[in-house]
C-alpha positions in Angstrom: 0.0 0.0 0.0 1.4 3.6 -0.9 2.0 5.8 2.1 0.5 9.0 1.6 2.9 12.0 1.3 2.8 14.6 3.9 3.2 18.2 3.4 4.7 20.7 5.2 2.8 23.2 7.1 3.2 26.8 5.0 4.2 28.4 8.2 7.4 26.1 9.0 8.3 26.8 5.5 8.4 30.5 6.0 10.0 30.0 9.3 13.1 28.0 7.7 13.3 30.4 4.8 13.1 33.8 7.0 17.0 33.2 8.4 18.1 32.8 4.7 16.3 35.9 3.5 17.8 37.8 6.5 21.5 36.8 5.6 20.7 37.6 1.7 19.6 41.1 2.5 22.2 41.9 4.7 25.1 40.9 1.9 23.6 43.5 -0.4 24.9 46.4 2.0 28.2 47.9 2.8 27.2 51.0 5.0 30.2 53.0 6.9 29.6 55.0 10.1 30.4 58.7 10.5 31.1 60.4 13.6 30.0 63.9 14.3 31.1 66.5 16.9 29.9 70.4 16.4 30.6 73.1 18.8 28.6 76.4 17.8 27.5 79.5 18.7 25.5 80.8 15.3 22.9 83.0 15.4 19.3 82.1 13.8 19.7 82.4 10.0 18.1 85.4 8.9 19.6 85.5 5.2 23.5 86.2 6.2 25.5 86.0 3.3 28.2 83.6 3.3 31.2 82.3 1.1 32.5 78.8 1.0 36.6 78.7 0.9 39.4 75.9 1.4 41.1 75.7 4.7 43.9 74.0 2.8 45.9 75.7 0.2 46.3 72.7 -2.0 42.7 72.4 -2.2 41.6 75.9 -3.1 40.6 76.7 -6.5 40.6 73.0 -7.6 37.7 71.4 -9.7 37.0 68.8 -7.0 36.8 70.9 -4.2 34.6 73.2 -5.8 32.3 70.3 -6.5 32.0 69.7 -2.6 31.9 73.1 -1.9 28.7 73.3 -3.9 26.9 70.7 -1.6 27.8 72.8 1.3 26.4 75.8 -0.2 23.4 74.0 -1.1 23.1 72.9 2.6 23.7 76.7 3.9 21.2 78.1 1.1 18.4 75.4 2.5 19.2 76.4 6.0 18.3 80.3 5.3 22.0 81.7 4.8 22.3 84.1 1.4 25.0 82.9 -0.9 27.6 85.5 -1.6 30.0 85.3 -4.9 32.5 87.2 -3.5 34.0 86.2 -0.1 35.4 89.8 0.6 31.5 90.9 1.0 30.2 88.0 2.9 29.0 88.5 6.3 30.1 84.5 7.3 32.9 82.7 5.8 32.8 79.0 5.7 35.9 77.2 5.5 36.2 73.5 5.0 39.1 70.7 4.4 38.8 66.9 3.9 41.5 64.3 4.0 41.5 60.6 3.7 44.5 58.3 5.2 46.4 55.6 3.7 44.4 52.8 5.4 45.1 50.1 7.9 44.9 46.5 7.4 42.4 44.5 9.8 41.8 41.2 10.2 38.5 39.8 11.2 36.6 36.5 11.8 32.7 36.1 10.6 30.3 37.0 13.2 27.4 35.1 14.3 24.4 36.1 11.9 21.9 35.4 14.8 23.7 37.7 17.0 21.8 41.1 17.4 24.4 43.8 19.1 23.0 47.1 20.4 22.8 50.5 19.0 25.3 53.2 19.9 24.6 56.7 19.9 22.2 58.5 18.1 21.3 58.3 14.4 19.3 59.8 11.5 17.5 59.2 8.5 18.7 61.6 5.4 18.5 62.2 1.8 21.6 59.8 1.7 19.9 57.1 3.6 21.5 57.4 7.0 20.6 54.7 8.8 20.6 54.1 12.7 23.0 51.5 14.0 26.2 50.4 15.6 27.5 47.1 14.2 28.5 46.8 10.6 29.1 43.3 9.7 30.9 44.5 6.3 33.5 46.4 7.9 34.2 44.6 10.5 33.4 41.2 9.4 29.8 39.4 8.5 28.4 36.2 7.2 28.4 35.8 3.2 32.4 36.2 2.0 34.3 33.5 3.3 31.5 31.6 4.7 30.7 31.5 8.5 33.5 31.2 10.8 36.1 32.2 8.3 39.1 34.5 8.8 40.1 37.3 6.2 41.9 40.6 6.0 41.2 44.0 4.2 42.1 47.7 4.1 40.1 50.2 6.3 40.3 53.9 5.3 39.6 56.9 7.8 38.1 60.0 6.0 37.2 63.3 7.6 35.6 66.4 6.9 36.7 69.6 8.8 34.4 72.7 8.6 34.5 76.2 10.6 32.3 79.1 10.2 33.4 82.9 11.5 32.2 86.2 11.3 33.9 88.0 8.6 33.8 91.5 10.3 35.8 90.6 13.3 37.2 87.0 12.7 35.2 85.7 15.6 34.7 81.7 15.2 30.9 80.6 15.6 31.2 76.8 14.3 33.7 74.2 14.6 32.5 70.7 13.2 34.4 67.5 12.2 32.9 64.2 10.6 34.9 61.4 10.4 34.1 57.9 8.9 36.0 54.5 8.6 35.4 52.8 5.4 36.7 50.0 3.1 36.1 52.5 0.2 38.7 55.1 -0.5 36.6 56.8 -3.0 36.4 60.7 -1.9 33.6 61.2 -4.5 31.3 59.1 -2.6 32.7 59.8 1.1 33.1 63.2 0.9 29.5 64.1 0.1 28.2 61.8 2.8 30.3 63.4 5.3 29.0 66.8 4.3 25.4 65.2 4.7 26.4 63.9 8.1 27.8 67.3 9.1 24.2 69.1 8.0 22.1 66.3 9.7 20.1 68.5 12.3 22.9 71.3 11.7 24.1 72.9 14.0 23.6 70.3 16.6 23.9 70.5 20.3 27.5 72.3 20.9 29.6 69.6 22.0 27.6 67.0 21.5 29.1 63.7 19.5 26.6 61.7 17.4 27.1 58.4 15.2 25.5 57.9 11.7 25.7 54.9 9.8 25.7 56.1 6.1 24.1 54.1 3.3 26.6 51.8 1.1 28.2 52.9 -2.3 26.4 52.1 -5.3 28.4 50.1 -7.6 
């Protein structure tokens, strides 16, 4: 006599597939985190004119710097300041510079995909899709590369954006900010725009507060 075949309940199938779906989604993103600290004594924006200049003479006048300066200018305009084409006539001078180190080699082991570590600091969501979070499995190791329990090495780069705002009339410092991120990418055209976005997230922020922001992955 032929024995009837038993079908697994649908809810069991879904339960078994769920962990695999989570792991597949995790392998699709490579975010990096930006640490932002700001000190500020800025007055309320009331149309004050401003100009963006380079703090680093080697960056001044460069096409690449101009591209990033445009991002800062747009952020300032959105906040209620007025762009001045001539720094000599601006009420506020916004100076900035950016840099990336030569990288450091890091050796990691794959982590337990079912481990859910806690969050660190304060996160925000922005046009660049910033995400809350502390643990970055793709920066510090995770499932999906060399298999669970594997050991591998890669280079981690540190990129930094420094920005200051001074009152042109007397040179008084009104804002100091630093945004720093560790990433497996050394592509400044990807990193600097995200650091600018991090700098202006909830700008000007609480003076002296340090916040951590996870940034969306680079699109390949």
